[in-house]
DSSP file (Angstrom, degrees, kcal/mol; ACC not computed):
  #  RESIDUE AA STRUCTURE BP1 BP2  ACC     N-H-->O    O-->H-N    N-H-->O    O-->H-N    TCO  KAPPA ALPHA  PHI   PSI    X-CA   Y-CA   Z-CA
    1    1 A M              0   0    0      0, 0.0     2,-0.4     0, 0.0     0, 0.0   0.000 360.0 360.0 360.0 123.3  -30.5   -2.7   -4.7
    2    2 A T        -     0   0    0      4,-0.0     2,-0.7     3,-0.0     3,-0.1  -0.706 360.0-136.3 -90.3 135.5  -28.0   -4.8   -2.8
    3    3 A D     >  -     0   0    0     -2,-0.4     4,-2.4     1,-0.2     5,-0.2  -0.826   8.8-156.7 -91.4 116.3  -25.2   -6.5   -4.7
    4    4 A S  H  > S+     0   0    0     -2,-0.7     4,-2.6     1,-0.2     5,-0.2   0.838  91.2  57.0 -66.1 -32.2  -24.9  -10.1   -3.3
    5    5 A F  H  > S+     0   0    0      2,-0.2     4,-2.5     1,-0.2     5,-0.2   0.954 110.9  42.6 -60.8 -49.7  -21.2  -10.3   -4.5
    6    6 A L  H  > S+     0   0    0      1,-0.2     4,-2.3     2,-0.2    -2,-0.2   0.897 114.6  50.9 -65.0 -40.5  -20.3   -7.3   -2.5
    7    7 A E  H  X S+     0   0    0     -4,-2.4     4,-2.4     2,-0.2    -1,-0.2   0.914 111.7  47.7 -63.4 -42.5  -22.3   -8.3    0.5
    8    8 A T  H  X S+     0   0    0     -4,-2.6     4,-1.8     1,-0.2    -2,-0.2   0.936 114.7  44.2 -64.1 -47.3  -20.7  -11.8    0.5
    9    9 A I  H  X S+     0   0    0     -4,-2.5     4,-2.9    -5,-0.2     5,-0.3   0.839 111.7  55.2 -69.8 -30.9  -17.2  -10.5    0.2
   10   10 A Y  H  X S+     0   0    0     -4,-2.3     4,-2.7    -5,-0.2    -2,-0.2   0.950 108.5  47.4 -62.8 -49.1  -17.9   -7.8    2.9
   11   11 A R  H  < S+     0   0    0     -4,-2.4    -2,-0.2     1,-0.2    -1,-0.2   0.867 118.5  42.3 -61.6 -36.0  -19.0  -10.5    5.3
   12   12 A E  H  < S+     0   0    0     -4,-1.8     4,-0.4    -5,-0.2    -2,-0.2   0.913 125.3  29.6 -75.3 -43.7  -16.0  -12.6    4.6
   13   13 A M  H  X S+     0   0    0     -4,-2.9     4,-2.8    -5,-0.2     5,-0.3   0.706  96.0  80.2 -99.7 -21.9  -13.3   -9.9    4.5
   14   14 A Y  H  X S+     0   0    0     -4,-2.7     4,-3.0    -5,-0.3     5,-0.3   0.935  96.5  47.6 -55.4 -49.8  -14.4   -7.0    6.8
   15   15 A P  H  > S+     0   0    0      0, 0.0     4,-2.3     0, 0.0    -1,-0.2   0.891 114.4  47.7 -59.1 -37.3  -13.2   -8.8   10.0
   16   16 A K  H  > S+     0   0    0     -4,-0.4     4,-2.4     2,-0.2    -2,-0.2   0.916 114.3  45.1 -69.1 -43.0   -9.8   -9.6    8.3
   17   17 A I  H  X S+     0   0    0     -4,-2.8     4,-2.5     2,-0.2     5,-0.2   0.914 113.8  49.8 -67.5 -42.4   -9.3   -6.1    7.0
   18   18 A Y  H  X S+     0   0    0     -4,-3.0     4,-2.8    -5,-0.3     5,-0.2   0.940 112.6  47.0 -60.9 -47.0  -10.3   -4.5   10.3
   19   19 A T  H  X S+     0   0    0     -4,-2.3     4,-2.5    -5,-0.3     5,-0.2   0.918 111.8  51.0 -62.4 -44.1   -7.9   -6.8   12.3
   20   20 A F  H  X S+     0   0    0     -4,-2.4     4,-1.9     1,-0.2    -1,-0.2   0.938 114.0  43.9 -56.3 -49.3   -5.1   -6.2    9.9
   21   21 A A  H  X S+     0   0    0     -4,-2.5     4,-2.7     1,-0.2     5,-0.3   0.894 112.8  51.6 -66.3 -40.8   -5.6   -2.4   10.2
   22   22 A R  H  X S+     0   0    0     -4,-2.8     4,-2.3     1,-0.2     5,-0.3   0.909 111.3  47.3 -64.0 -42.1   -6.0   -2.5   14.0
   23   23 A L  H  < S+     0   0    0     -4,-2.5    -1,-0.2    -5,-0.2    -2,-0.2   0.884 117.3  42.5 -67.2 -37.8   -2.8   -4.5   14.4
   24   24 A R  H  < S+     0   0    0     -4,-1.9    -2,-0.2    -5,-0.2    -1,-0.2   0.861 126.2  31.2 -76.1 -36.5   -0.8   -2.2   12.1
   25   25 A L  H  < S-     0   0    0     -4,-2.7    -2,-0.2    -5,-0.2    -3,-0.2   0.645  88.2-140.8 -99.9 -17.5   -2.2    1.1   13.4
   26   26 A Q     <  +     0   0    0     -4,-2.3     2,-0.3    -5,-0.3    -3,-0.1   0.883  69.7 107.9  56.9  40.1   -2.9    0.2   17.1
   27   27 A D     >  -     0   0    0     -5,-0.3     4,-2.2    -6,-0.2     5,-0.2  -0.870  53.7-163.4-151.5 109.7   -6.1    2.3   16.9
   28   28 A E  H  > S+     0   0    0     -2,-0.3     4,-2.3     2,-0.2     5,-0.2   0.918  91.4  47.3 -63.4 -46.1   -9.5    0.6   16.9
   29   29 A Q  H  > S+     0   0    0      1,-0.2     4,-2.4     2,-0.2    -1,-0.2   0.925 113.8  46.9 -64.9 -44.2  -11.5    3.7   15.6
   30   30 A L  H  > S+     0   0    0      1,-0.2     4,-2.7     2,-0.2    -1,-0.2   0.884 111.0  53.2 -64.7 -37.3   -9.0    4.4   12.8
   31   31 A A  H  X S+     0   0    0     -4,-2.2     4,-2.6     2,-0.2    -1,-0.2   0.899 108.8  49.4 -64.2 -40.5   -9.0    0.7   11.9
   32   32 A Q  H  X S+     0   0    0     -4,-2.3     4,-2.3     2,-0.2    -2,-0.2   0.934 112.7  47.1 -63.3 -45.9  -12.8    0.7   11.6
   33   33 A E  H  X S+     0   0    0     -4,-2.4     4,-2.6     1,-0.2    -2,-0.2   0.920 112.8  49.6 -60.8 -44.0  -12.8    3.9    9.5
   34   34 A L  H  X S+     0   0    0     -4,-2.7     4,-2.1     2,-0.2    -2,-0.2   0.920 110.3  49.2 -62.9 -45.3  -10.1    2.4    7.3
   35   35 A A  H  X S+     0   0    0     -4,-2.6     4,-1.5     1,-0.2    -1,-0.2   0.896 112.6  48.5 -62.6 -40.0  -11.9   -0.9    6.8
   36   36 A Q  H  X S+     0   0    0     -4,-2.3     4,-1.8     1,-0.2    -1,-0.2   0.905 109.3  53.0 -65.9 -40.5  -15.1    1.0    5.9
   37   37 A D  H  X S+     0   0    0     -4,-2.6     4,-2.4     1,-0.2    -2,-0.2   0.872 104.4  56.1 -62.2 -36.7  -13.2    3.2    3.5
   38   38 A V  H  X S+     0   0    0     -4,-2.1     4,-2.1     1,-0.2    -1,-0.2   0.903 109.6  45.7 -61.8 -40.7  -11.8    0.0    1.7
   39   39 A F  H  X S+     0   0    0     -4,-1.5     4,-2.0     2,-0.2    -1,-0.2   0.774 108.2  55.7 -78.2 -24.5  -15.4   -1.2    1.1
   40   40 A V  H  X S+     0   0    0     -4,-1.8     4,-2.3     2,-0.2    -2,-0.2   0.928 110.5  46.6 -64.9 -44.9  -16.5    2.2   -0.1
   41   41 A L  H  X S+     0   0    0     -4,-2.4     4,-2.2     1,-0.2    -2,-0.2   0.903 110.0  53.9 -61.0 -41.8  -13.7    2.0   -2.6
   42   42 A A  H  < S+     0   0    0     -4,-2.1     7,-0.3     1,-0.2    -1,-0.2   0.891 109.1  48.2 -60.7 -40.0  -14.8   -1.6   -3.4
   43   43 A Q  H >< S+     0   0    0     -4,-2.0     3,-1.1     1,-0.2    -1,-0.2   0.904 111.3  49.8 -67.6 -40.2  -18.3   -0.3   -4.1
   44   44 A E  H 3< S+     0   0    0     -4,-2.3    -2,-0.2     1,-0.3    -1,-0.2   0.844 121.8  34.2 -65.7 -33.0  -17.0    2.5   -6.3
   45   45 A K  T 3X S+     0   0    0     -4,-2.2     4,-2.5     1,-0.2    -1,-0.3  -0.220  78.7 138.5-114.2  40.5  -14.8    0.0   -8.3
   46   46 A L  H <>  +     0   0    0     -3,-1.1     4,-3.1     1,-0.2     5,-0.2   0.870  69.4  50.4 -58.3 -43.0  -17.2   -2.9   -8.1
   47   47 A E  H  > S+     0   0    0      2,-0.2     4,-2.0     1,-0.2    -1,-0.2   0.906 111.3  49.0 -64.9 -40.3  -16.7   -4.1  -11.7
   48   48 A E  H  4 S+     0   0    0      2,-0.2     4,-0.5     1,-0.2    -2,-0.2   0.927 114.9  45.3 -62.0 -44.4  -12.9   -4.1  -11.3
   49   49 A L  H >< S+     0   0    0     -4,-2.5     3,-1.0    -7,-0.3    -2,-0.2   0.917 111.4  52.4 -64.3 -44.2  -13.3   -6.0   -8.0
   50   50 A R  H 3< S+     0   0    0     -4,-3.1    -1,-0.2     1,-0.3    -2,-0.2   0.853 113.6  43.3 -62.0 -36.4  -15.8   -8.5   -9.5
   51   51 A H  T 3< S+     0   0    0     -4,-2.0    -1,-0.3    -5,-0.2    -2,-0.2   0.419  87.5 115.2 -92.8   1.7  -13.5   -9.2  -12.5
   52   52 A S    <   -     0   0    0     -3,-1.0     4,-0.1    -4,-0.5    -3,-0.0  -0.475  68.8-135.7 -68.8 140.1  -10.4   -9.5  -10.4
   53   53 A P  S    S+     0   0    0      0, 0.0    -1,-0.1     0, 0.0    -4,-0.0   0.730 103.6  28.4 -67.3 -19.2   -8.8  -13.0  -10.4
   54   54 A N     >  +     0   0    0      1,-0.1     4,-2.2    -5,-0.1     5,-0.2  -0.658  67.1 173.7-141.7  81.2   -8.4  -12.6   -6.6
   55   55 A P  H  > S+     0   0    0      0, 0.0     4,-2.1     0, 0.0     5,-0.2   0.854  83.5  53.4 -60.5 -35.9  -11.0  -10.2   -5.1
   56   56 A Q  H  > S+     0   0    0      1,-0.2     4,-2.4     2,-0.2     5,-0.2   0.916 109.9  47.9 -65.1 -42.0   -9.8  -10.9   -1.5
   57   57 A G  H  > S+     0   0    0      2,-0.2     4,-2.7     1,-0.2    -1,-0.2   0.874 107.9  56.1 -63.8 -37.9   -6.3  -10.0   -2.5
   58   58 A W  H  X S+     0   0    0     -4,-2.2     4,-2.2     2,-0.2    -2,-0.2   0.923 110.3  44.9 -58.4 -45.9   -7.6   -6.9   -4.2
   59   59 A L  H  X S+     0   0    0     -4,-2.1     4,-2.5     2,-0.2    -2,-0.2   0.901 112.6  50.4 -67.3 -41.3   -9.2   -5.8   -0.9
   60   60 A I  H  X S+     0   0    0     -4,-2.4     4,-2.6     2,-0.2    -2,-0.2   0.910 110.8  49.5 -63.7 -41.6   -6.1   -6.7    1.2
   61   61 A R  H  X S+     0   0    0     -4,-2.7     4,-2.4     2,-0.2    -1,-0.2   0.920 110.9  49.6 -63.5 -42.7   -3.9   -4.7   -1.2
   62   62 A A  H  X S+     0   0    0     -4,-2.2     4,-2.2     1,-0.2    -2,-0.2   0.907 111.5  49.4 -61.5 -40.8   -6.3   -1.7   -0.9
   63   63 A A  H  X S+     0   0    0     -4,-2.5     4,-2.7     2,-0.2    -2,-0.2   0.898 108.5  53.6 -64.7 -40.0   -6.2   -2.1    2.9
   64   64 A G  H  X S+     0   0    0     -4,-2.6     4,-2.5     1,-0.2    -2,-0.2   0.918 110.0  46.6 -60.7 -44.1   -2.4   -2.2    2.8
   65   65 A Y  H  X S+     0   0    0     -4,-2.4     4,-2.4     2,-0.2    -1,-0.2   0.897 112.1  51.0 -64.4 -39.4   -2.3    1.1    0.8
   66   66 A A  H  X S+     0   0    0     -4,-2.2     4,-2.3     2,-0.2    -2,-0.2   0.902 111.0  48.1 -65.2 -40.5   -4.8    2.7    3.2
   67   67 A V  H  X S+     0   0    0     -4,-2.7     4,-2.7     2,-0.2     5,-0.2   0.926 111.0  51.1 -64.2 -44.7   -2.8    1.6    6.2
   68   68 A L  H  X S+     0   0    0     -4,-2.5     4,-2.4     1,-0.2    -2,-0.2   0.913 110.4  49.1 -59.1 -43.2    0.4    3.0    4.6
   69   69 A H  H  X S+     0   0    0     -4,-2.4     4,-2.4     2,-0.2    -1,-0.2   0.919 111.4  49.3 -62.0 -44.4   -1.3    6.3    3.9
   70   70 A A  H  X S+     0   0    0     -4,-2.3     4,-2.3     1,-0.2    -2,-0.2   0.895 111.2  49.7 -63.4 -40.0   -2.6    6.5    7.5
   71   71 A Q  H  X S+     0   0    0     -4,-2.7     4,-2.4     2,-0.2    -1,-0.2   0.901 111.0  49.1 -66.2 -40.5    0.9    5.8    8.9
   72   72 A R  H  X S+     0   0    0     -4,-2.4     4,-2.3    -5,-0.2    -2,-0.2   0.899 110.4  51.0 -64.7 -40.0    2.5    8.4    6.6
   73   73 A E  H  X S+     0   0    0     -4,-2.4     4,-2.2     2,-0.2    -2,-0.2   0.914 110.2  49.6 -63.6 -42.6   -0.2   10.9    7.8
   74   74 A R  H  X S+     0   0    0     -4,-2.3     4,-2.6     1,-0.2    -2,-0.2   0.926 111.0  49.5 -59.3 -46.1    0.6   10.1   11.4
   75   75 A A  H  X S+     0   0    0     -4,-2.4     4,-2.2     1,-0.2    -2,-0.2   0.885 109.6  51.5 -63.5 -39.0    4.3   10.5   10.8
   76   76 A A  H  X S+     0   0    0     -4,-2.3     4,-1.4     2,-0.2    -1,-0.2   0.908 111.5  47.1 -64.8 -41.4    3.8   13.9    9.1
   77   77 A I  H  X S+     0   0    0     -4,-2.2     4,-1.1     1,-0.2    -2,-0.2   0.913 110.8  52.3 -64.8 -42.1    1.7   15.1   12.0
   78   78 A A  H  < S+     0   0    0     -4,-2.6     3,-0.4     1,-0.2    -2,-0.2   0.880 107.4  52.5 -62.6 -37.8    4.4   13.9   14.5
   79   79 A R  H  < S+     0   0    0     -4,-2.2    -1,-0.2     1,-0.2    -2,-0.2   0.844 112.4  45.1 -66.8 -32.0    7.1   15.8   12.6
   80   80 A R  H  < S+     0   0    0     -4,-1.4     2,-0.4    -3,-0.2    -1,-0.2   0.613  94.6  95.1 -86.1 -12.3    5.1   19.0   12.8
   81   81 A T     <  -     0   0    0     -4,-1.1    61,-0.1    -3,-0.4    58,-0.0  -0.672  54.7-167.8 -87.2 129.0    4.2   18.6   16.5
   82   82 A V        -     0   0    0     -2,-0.4     5,-0.1    60,-0.1    -3,-0.0  -0.968  27.9-115.5-114.7 124.0    6.4   20.3   19.0
   83   83 A P    >   -     0   0    0      0, 0.0     3,-1.6     0, 0.0     4,-0.3  -0.268  22.1-122.6 -57.1 143.8    5.9   19.3   22.7
   84   84 A L  G >  S+     0   0    0      1,-0.3     3,-1.4     2,-0.2    33,-0.0   0.830 110.7  62.5 -57.1 -34.4    4.7   22.2   24.8
   85   85 A E  G 3  S+     0   0    0      1,-0.3    -1,-0.3     3,-0.0    32,-0.0   0.764  97.5  58.5 -64.6 -23.7    7.7   21.9   27.1
   86   86 A E  G <  S+     0   0    0     -3,-1.6    -1,-0.3     2,-0.1    -2,-0.2   0.490  73.3 120.6 -87.4  -2.6   10.0   22.7   24.1
   87   87 A L    <   -     0   0    0     -3,-1.4     2,-0.6    -4,-0.3    -3,-0.0  -0.444  63.7-131.6 -62.5 129.9    8.5   26.1   23.4
   88   88 A Q        -     0   0    0     -2,-0.2     2,-0.5     2,-0.0    -1,-0.1  -0.736  26.8-178.3 -89.1 123.2   11.2   28.7   23.8
   89   89 A L        -     0   0    0     -2,-0.6    64,-0.0     1,-0.1    63,-0.0  -0.985  19.6-159.1-121.5 126.9   10.3   31.7   25.9
   90   90 A S  S    S+     0   0    0     -2,-0.5    -1,-0.1     1,-0.3    -2,-0.0   0.889  85.0   3.7 -71.6 -37.8   12.8   34.5   26.4
   91   91 A A  S    S-     0   0    0      0, 0.0    -1,-0.3     0, 0.0     0, 0.0  -0.990  85.7-107.1-145.9 138.9   11.0   35.7   29.5
   92   92 A P        -     0   0    0      0, 0.0     3,-0.1     0, 0.0     6,-0.0  -0.406  42.3-111.7 -65.7 140.4    8.1   34.2   31.4
   93   93 A P        -     0   0    0      0, 0.0     5,-0.1     0, 0.0    59,-0.0  -0.343  41.0 -89.5 -68.1 153.0    4.9   36.2   30.9
   94   94 A P    >>  -     0   0    0      0, 0.0     4,-2.1     0, 0.0     3,-0.6  -0.232  40.7-107.5 -58.2 153.7    3.6   38.1   34.0
   95   95 A E  H 3> S+     0   0    0      1,-0.3     4,-1.7     2,-0.2     0, 0.0   0.855 118.2  56.2 -53.9 -40.6    1.1   36.1   36.1
   96   96 A A  H 3> S+     0   0    0      1,-0.2     4,-0.7     2,-0.2    -1,-0.3   0.894 110.8  44.2 -61.9 -40.1   -1.9   38.1   34.9
   97   97 A E  H X4 S+     0   0    0     -3,-0.6     3,-0.5     1,-0.2     4,-0.3   0.865 107.2  60.4 -72.4 -35.4   -1.1   37.3   31.3
   98   98 A D  H >< S+     0   0    0     -4,-2.1     3,-1.3     1,-0.2     4,-0.3   0.883 101.3  53.1 -60.2 -41.1   -0.4   33.7   32.0
   99   99 A S  H >< S+     0   0    0     -4,-1.7     3,-0.9     1,-0.3    -1,-0.2   0.789 101.7  59.1 -69.3 -26.5   -3.9   33.0   33.3
  100  100 A D  G X< S+     0   0    0     -4,-0.7     3,-1.0    -3,-0.5    -1,-0.3   0.464  78.1  88.6 -85.8   3.3   -5.6   34.5   30.2
  101  101 A L  G X  S+     0   0    0     -3,-1.3     3,-1.7    -4,-0.3    -1,-0.2   0.826  79.4  66.1 -62.4 -29.0   -3.9   32.0   27.9
  102  102 A R  G X  S+     0   0    0     -3,-0.9     3,-1.6    -4,-0.3    -1,-0.2   0.787  86.7  69.4 -60.9 -27.6   -6.9   29.7   28.7
  103  103 A E  G <  S+     0   0    0     -3,-1.0    -1,-0.3     1,-0.3    -2,-0.2   0.657  87.8  66.3 -67.3 -13.9   -9.1   32.3   26.9
  104  104 A H  G <  S+     0   0    0     -3,-1.7     2,-0.3    -4,-0.2    -1,-0.3   0.281 104.5  42.8 -92.7  11.0   -7.5   31.3   23.6
  105  105 A M  S <  S-     0   0    0     -3,-1.6    59,-0.0    42,-0.0    39,-0.0  -0.983  86.3 -99.4-150.7 160.9   -9.0   27.8   23.6
  106  106 A S     >  -     0   0    0     -2,-0.3     4,-2.4     1,-0.1     5,-0.2  -0.230  40.8-104.0 -74.3 168.6  -12.2   26.0   24.4
  107  107 A Q  H  > S+     0   0    0      1,-0.2     4,-2.3     2,-0.2     5,-0.2   0.889 123.5  51.5 -59.5 -40.5  -12.9   24.2   27.7
  108  108 A E  H  > S+     0   0    0      2,-0.2     4,-2.3     1,-0.2    -1,-0.2   0.894 109.2  49.3 -65.9 -39.7  -12.3   20.8   25.9
  109  109 A E  H  > S+     0   0    0      2,-0.2     4,-2.8     1,-0.2    -2,-0.2   0.913 111.2  49.4 -65.7 -41.8   -9.0   22.0   24.5
  110  110 A W  H  X S+     0   0    0     -4,-2.4     4,-2.6     2,-0.2     5,-0.2   0.913 110.7  50.5 -62.4 -42.5   -7.8   23.2   27.9
  111  111 A K  H  X S+     0   0    0     -4,-2.3     4,-2.4     2,-0.2    -1,-0.2   0.902 111.5  48.9 -60.8 -41.9   -8.9   19.9   29.5
  112  112 A L  H  X S+     0   0    0     -4,-2.3     4,-2.1     2,-0.2     5,-0.2   0.931 111.7  47.4 -65.0 -47.4   -6.9   18.1   26.8
  113  113 A L  H  X>S+     0   0    0     -4,-2.8     4,-3.1     1,-0.2     5,-0.5   0.925 113.5  48.4 -60.3 -45.3   -3.7   20.2   27.3
  114  114 A R  I  X>S+     0   0    0     -4,-2.6     5,-2.5     1,-0.2     4,-1.9   0.917 109.9  52.6 -61.3 -43.4   -3.9   19.8   31.1
  115  115 A A  I  <5S+     0   0    0     -4,-2.4     6,-2.9    -5,-0.2    -1,-0.2   0.916 119.6  33.1 -60.4 -43.7   -4.4   16.0   30.8
  116  116 A V  I  <5S+     0   0    0     -4,-2.1     4,-0.3     4,-0.2    -2,-0.2   0.929 131.0  28.0 -80.4 -46.3   -1.3   15.6   28.5
  117  117 A Y  I  <5S+     0   0    0     -4,-3.1    -3,-0.2    -5,-0.2    -2,-0.2   0.666 131.8  28.2 -98.3 -16.8    1.1   18.2   29.8
  118  118 A C  I  <<S+     0   0    0     -4,-1.9    -3,-0.2    -5,-0.5    -4,-0.1   0.763 128.2  35.4-108.0 -38.6    0.1   18.7   33.4
  119  119 A E  S   <S-     0   0    0     -5,-2.5    -3,-0.2     2,-0.1    -4,-0.2   0.516 102.1-121.8 -98.5  -6.0   -1.3   15.4   34.5
  120  120 A G        +     0   0    0     -6,-0.3    -4,-0.2    -4,-0.3    -3,-0.1   0.657  51.9 157.1  80.2  16.8    1.0   13.2   32.4
  121  121 A Y        -     0   0    0     -6,-2.9    -1,-0.2    -7,-0.2     2,-0.1  -0.443  42.4-119.3 -70.3 148.5   -1.5   11.3   30.3
  122  122 A S     >  -     0   0    0      1,-0.1     4,-2.7    -2,-0.1     5,-0.2  -0.391  29.1-107.0 -75.4 166.3   -0.4    9.8   27.0
  123  123 A I  H  > S+     0   0    0      1,-0.2     4,-2.4     2,-0.2     5,-0.2   0.900 122.7  52.4 -62.7 -39.0   -2.1   11.1   23.9
  124  124 A A  H  > S+     0   0    0      2,-0.2     4,-2.0     1,-0.2    -1,-0.2   0.916 111.3  46.3 -63.0 -42.9   -3.9    7.7   23.6
  125  125 A E  H  > S+     0   0    0      1,-0.2     4,-2.6     2,-0.2    -2,-0.2   0.915 113.0  49.3 -65.7 -42.5   -5.2    8.0   27.2
  126  126 A A  H  X S+     0   0    0     -4,-2.7     4,-2.3     2,-0.2    -2,-0.2   0.875 108.1  54.7 -64.3 -37.0   -6.2   11.6   26.7
  127  127 A A  H  X>S+     0   0    0     -4,-2.4     5,-2.8     2,-0.2     4,-0.6   0.931 110.9  44.7 -61.9 -45.2   -8.0   10.7   23.5
  128  128 A R  H ><5S+     0   0    0     -4,-2.0     3,-0.8     3,-0.2    -2,-0.2   0.916 112.0  53.1 -64.4 -41.8  -10.0    8.0   25.4
  129  129 A L  H 3<5S+     0   0    0     -4,-2.6    -2,-0.2     1,-0.2    -1,-0.2   0.877 115.8  39.4 -59.2 -39.7  -10.6   10.5   28.3
  130  130 A C  H 3<5S-     0   0    0     -4,-2.3    -1,-0.2    -5,-0.1    -2,-0.2   0.431 113.6-116.9 -93.1  -0.5  -12.0   13.1   25.8
  131  131 A G  T <<5S+     0   0    0     -3,-0.8     2,-0.3    -4,-0.6    -3,-0.2   0.912  73.1 113.7  69.2  43.9  -13.9   10.5   23.7
  132  132 A M      < -     0   0    0     -5,-2.8    -1,-0.2    -6,-0.1    -2,-0.1  -0.905  69.2 -88.7-139.0 168.6  -12.0   11.0   20.4
  133  133 A S     >  -     0   0    0     -2,-0.3     4,-2.4     1,-0.1     5,-0.2  -0.318  38.8-111.4 -73.8 161.6   -9.7    9.1   18.2
  134  134 A F  H  > S+     0   0    0      1,-0.2     4,-2.7     2,-0.2     5,-0.2   0.919 118.6  48.8 -57.0 -46.6   -5.9    9.1   18.7
  135  135 A E  H  > S+     0   0    0      1,-0.2     4,-2.5     2,-0.2    -1,-0.2   0.900 110.8  49.5 -65.2 -40.8   -5.4   11.1   15.4
  136  136 A A  H  > S+     0   0    0      2,-0.2     4,-2.4     1,-0.2    -1,-0.2   0.903 112.7  48.5 -64.0 -40.1   -8.1   13.6   16.3
  137  137 A C  H  X S+     0   0    0     -4,-2.4     4,-2.5     2,-0.2    -2,-0.2   0.932 111.7  48.4 -64.6 -46.7   -6.5   14.1   19.7
  138  138 A R  H  X S+     0   0    0     -4,-2.7     4,-2.2     1,-0.2    -2,-0.2   0.914 113.2  47.8 -61.2 -43.0   -3.0   14.5   18.3
  139  139 A K  H  X S+     0   0    0     -4,-2.5     4,-2.4     2,-0.2    -1,-0.2   0.897 110.9  50.8 -66.5 -40.3   -4.3   17.1   15.7
  140  140 A R  H  X S+     0   0    0     -4,-2.4     4,-2.4     2,-0.2    -2,-0.2   0.911 110.2  49.6 -64.8 -41.2   -6.2   19.0   18.3
  141  141 A L  H  X S+     0   0    0     -4,-2.5     4,-2.6     2,-0.2     5,-0.2   0.920 109.7  52.2 -60.6 -43.6   -3.1   19.2   20.6
  142  142 A Y  H  X S+     0   0    0     -4,-2.2     4,-2.0     1,-0.2    -2,-0.2   0.922 111.3  46.3 -58.3 -46.1   -1.1   20.4   17.6
  143  143 A R  H  X S+     0   0    0     -4,-2.4     4,-2.3     2,-0.2    -1,-0.2   0.891 111.9  50.9 -67.1 -39.5   -3.6   23.2   16.8
  144  144 A C  H  X S+     0   0    0     -4,-2.4     4,-2.5     1,-0.2    -2,-0.2   0.940 111.9  46.8 -61.9 -47.4   -3.8   24.3   20.5
  145  145 A K  H  X S+     0   0    0     -4,-2.6     4,-2.7     1,-0.2    -1,-0.2   0.872 110.1  53.8 -64.9 -35.9    0.0   24.5   20.8
  146  146 A K  H  X S+     0   0    0     -4,-2.0     4,-2.3    -5,-0.2    -1,-0.2   0.930 109.9  47.3 -63.1 -45.2    0.2   26.4   17.5
  147  147 A R  H  X S+     0   0    0     -4,-2.3     4,-2.4     2,-0.2    -2,-0.2   0.918 112.7  49.4 -61.8 -43.0   -2.3   29.0   18.8
  148  148 A L  H  X S+     0   0    0     -4,-2.5     4,-3.0     2,-0.2     5,-0.2   0.910 109.6  51.6 -63.4 -42.3   -0.4   29.3   22.1
  149  149 A R  H  X S+     0   0    0     -4,-2.7     4,-2.6     1,-0.2    -1,-0.2   0.924 111.1  48.0 -58.9 -44.6    2.9   29.7   20.3
  150  150 A Q  H  X S+     0   0    0     -4,-2.3     4,-2.2     2,-0.2    -2,-0.2   0.910 113.2  47.6 -63.4 -42.5    1.4   32.5   18.2
  151  151 A E  H  X S+     0   0    0     -4,-2.4     4,-2.1     2,-0.2    10,-0.2   0.928 113.6  46.9 -65.1 -44.8   -0.1   34.2   21.2
  152  152 A L  H  X S+     0   0    0     -4,-3.0     4,-2.1     1,-0.2    -2,-0.2   0.889 111.7  51.2 -66.1 -38.3    3.2   34.0   23.2
  153  153 A A  H  X S+     0   0    0     -4,-2.6     4,-1.4    -5,-0.2    -1,-0.2   0.902 109.7  50.4 -63.6 -40.4    5.2   35.3   20.2
  154  154 A A  H  <>S+     0   0    0     -4,-2.2     5,-2.5     1,-0.2     4,-0.3   0.883 109.5  51.2 -64.7 -38.2    2.8   38.2   19.9
  155  155 A R  H ><5S+     0   0    0     -4,-2.1     3,-1.2     1,-0.2    -1,-0.2   0.881 105.6  55.0 -66.9 -37.7    3.2   39.0   23.6
  156  156 A E  H 3<5S+     0   0    0     -4,-2.1    -1,-0.2     1,-0.3    -2,-0.2   0.839 106.9  51.6 -63.3 -31.1    7.0   38.9   23.3
  157  157 A K  T 3<5S-     0   0    0     -4,-1.4    -1,-0.3    -5,-0.1    -2,-0.2   0.490 125.5-103.8 -84.8  -3.3    6.7   41.5   20.5
  158  158 A G  T < 5S+     0   0    0     -3,-1.2    -3,-0.2     1,-0.4     2,-0.2   0.474  88.5  90.5  99.8   1.8    4.5   43.7   22.8
  159  159 A G      < -     0   0    0     -5,-2.5     2,-0.4    -6,-0.2    -1,-0.4  -0.598  65.1-129.1-118.4-178.3    1.1   43.0   21.3
  160  160 A S        -     0   0    0     -2,-0.2     2,-0.5    -3,-0.1    -9,-0.1  -0.994  17.4-168.3-136.9 130.6   -1.7   40.6   21.9
  161  161 A V        -     0   0    0     -2,-0.4     2,-0.9   -10,-0.2    -7,-0.1  -0.967  15.2-145.4-121.3 130.8   -3.3   38.6   19.2
  162  162 A H        -     0   0    0     -2,-0.5     2,-0.5     2,-0.0    -2,-0.0  -0.843  24.0-174.3 -97.1 105.8   -6.5   36.7   19.7
  163  163 A V              0   0    0     -2,-0.9   -12,-0.1   -16,-0.1    -2,-0.0  -0.887 360.0 360.0-106.4 125.6   -6.1   33.6   17.5
  164  164 A R              0   0    0     -2,-0.5    -1,-0.1   -59,-0.0   -17,-0.0   0.312 360.0 360.0-127.3 360.0   -9.1   31.2   17.2
């Protein structure tokens, strides 16, 4: 059963919420997800929305909170991300060991690391190249670098750890 109130307000407000989110986040896919999440929330709180003196304002406020949350999440990821160039190595690993670092990541992860750190692509460009959102790309880079750091630290201590 379709609720005509929700359908009407969706048709009116989705483009506005999507545009607001896209302009604030500079990410089309994340803006689409955020706008859809706002309307999932609207459906869950339909009676509250229906009885609001300003339903459009209710949706805009919900979108504002969702954008703020997404921006905070991005900032938290950025604070935890260390560029690969900044990894401290006391001594470079022997050539034979260096080549097997690829074994600790998938083909897609290796392609992503090469694109950003060897070929000079931005994270946004690499995300488009690999067909993923900016946030997914940033998170995948973070996880790859974390695995590499752990492997290199294990090698410095004289062992080898296979981290997946």
